[in-house]
Residue, then its C-alpha position, 0 to 999 in steps of 0.5 A: m500499500n502507498y503512503l497515506p496522507e493523515k486525512v486518507a487514513k482518517y477517512l478509511s479507518k472510519y468509513s472503508l469496508p475490510n473484506w476486500e482488496l485491490e488486486n494489481t501488479g505493482i500500482s505506481k504513480i497513479n493520479s486519476i482512477i476510473v471505478i467500474p462496478a460491474i455484475s454479469e457484464y463480461q461482453n460489455i467489459r470488452y466493448l468498453l475496454e475497446s472504447l477506452s483504448k481508442n483514448d489518446n495515451k497521455y495520461f494512461s501511465s498515471t490513470l488506473i481503471i479499477f473493476v469491481i466484479n460483484n455478486s451476492l451469495s444468492s446470485n444465480e449460477e449464470v451471473k457467477k459464471d459470467n463474473r468469472k469470465s470477467i475476473d479471468l479477462i482482467r487478470s489476463i490483461m493485468f498480468k500481461e498474458e496475450n491469450d488472444e488478439f483482444t487481450k493483445k491489443i488492450i495490453s499494447s494500448g497501455l491501459r492500466l487495470a486493477l480488480v476487486d474480486a467481490a464475486s468469488k466464494g467468500k468474497e461475495l457481497p452481503d444479500k442485505d447491501c448487495g447492489v451497485g452503491l456498495a460496489r461503487k463504494i468498495g472501489m472508490d474507497l480502494a482507489l484512495t489506497a492506490f494514488d501517488y501521494s508523493t505528487q501535488n497533482k490533483k487526484l481524481i476519481i472517475s465513475l463510469d459503468a460497465d455498459c458504457k462506451v466513451q468518446n475518444n478524448y474522454i480521459n484527456s478531457i476530464i483530466d485536463c479540465f480538472y487540472e486547468k480549471n481546478f473543479p472539485a466535481a463535475v458531470v460529464k455530458f452524456e447521450h444514450h445511443i438511439s438505435e433502430n430496435e424497440t429500445a428507441a422510442a423508450i430511451i428517447c422518452y427517458e432521456i427527455f424525462l431526465r433532461y426535462y427535470t434538469l431543465g425545470l430545476k434550471l428555470a428554477n435556479s436551483p443549486f441542484a440542476f445537474q444531470i444525475v447519471s452515475s457514469t458521468m460523475v467525477f470528483d477530486l479526493d478532497t471532495y470525496i473525503k469532505v462528503e464521507g464518501m459514496n453511500k451503499r444504496k442499491a439505487a439512487e446512490d449517484f442522486y444522493f452522493l451528488e446531493k451531497i457534494a452540491k451542498r458543499s461544492e459546485i458541480e461543474e459541467i464537462n462538455s467537451t467529451t461524451v459518455y454513452p450509457s447503455s440503452r438496454s433494458s436491465w434487471r440490475v437496479p429497481f429504477g433508472t435507465g434500464r427499468s424505465v426502458q423495460r417499463f416503457i417496453d411493457k407498456v405498464q404506464n403512460e411514459y409520455l408525461l411530464y411535470d407541469p412547467e408551473s411546478f418549477l415557476v412555483l419552485k423558482n419563486w420560493l427559492k428566490v425568496f428563500n435563498n435571498p440574503e434577507k432574513l425573515s421569520a418562519k411566519e413571514y416565509l410561510s405568509t410569502s409562500e402562500n402568496i406564491h401558491p397555496g400548495l407550496y404553503k401546505f408543503l412547507i406546513d407538512n414539512k414542519f418548516e416553522y420548527s425547522w427554520n427557528k432551529i436553523m436560526n438558532n444554530s447559525k452563527s454566521e451569514s455563511q452557516l446560514v447559507r449552508q443550513k438553507i441548502d441543507w434543509f431545502d436540499g435536492f431530495r426535498t425539491l423533488k418532493l415539492i415538485h411531486y407534491l405540486r403533481d399530486k395536489a395542483f398540477p397534474l402530469i401533462n403531455m410530454f410535448d406540450a410541457l416541452d413547448s412550454i418550458l422551452s419558450y422560457f429559454n427562447y427556444s422553439p423546436g419548430v415542430k407542428r403538432k396538435q396539443n396532447e399530440i405525440p409526434r414522430k420519432d424524428a421529431q421527438i429527437i428534435y426535442l431531445n437535441i434541444l434539451r441535450e444543448l441546454t442540459 
């Protein structure tokens, strides 16, 4: 193990998990680490390595790719068999065993790989916590042991998923952005691949949903207006330690992790490169891309619905008051909220705003503490809860493209698509909407 600075050793002693280790072939001089959890992803790991190998090798010698191959004790034999193949593949590349043309190509590219075996007998993830959050945390915590702390270079943790592909400037763009602009954290531009099969309509619909919510938060000037996709997260060592590391959630681990970062630091955007997440249906998490695609295919519900933009205008007006430097009493905030919208007022009452605000005022000894307490209380999760509350009590979901036409007008965009109200346009028109959202978010 490398020499560990006191802050790293302190974090690991308090938060890391002792049951797994990093397999490597002599790691040294590492400043950037890509962490990739994988379960039953043998073929996709090959595709991803092929994609990464096409990057310029400028930073290959100082970048490590950690695969966390994982399953639970109760995972089925097919999953375990696939994971064994993945482990064998990664080890063969690590130990420079040129078993075939593929391994020869990856080895010759100079990519540096390491492995966390959380799949073999005795090393499986516990059934209770088994999931992508735990796998990601294990990899990220072990990444802290692999950095070269003898240099002053920024230490970066890059989150990626095994079923992604990346643009051929991916590694260089991320590292250059962090070095040149001193980012604490960022999200990388992403685009789902839109194929010609049955998933095309589903993935267009899902990506519109994701980007529309972010655009709504941008309209409202929310501090949480950033894309939440696990394969796009990048952050430096100090940020990771500051927020006490990754959580162990089985799903939405990226939402809660980025929310914690946003409460303490700016989350920037890297638009000079692109991650291409998979658009497949999937059983791996209880919600997210894969489940949404499958739900669309199964026609479980009408997917062409979005929040009414009026909800985001209510949020905008509330944040304008709440985030203003002028300090009001709890009763004044509540009175103002009722003038903005009765639904907002009722939401604040239900969330015990008066009690919380009085407590915040008593505990805040400075302006900076007050600002932090505000963002801690009205955080990304409570923001989402307000939008859902307004959906249920005041502004029901509306046709996806009616919502898009409305919200885009606030940004002076017009898709130029001729359609009637409540109409779902053809695929090519939907892609026009999606491309505008990609530009704005």
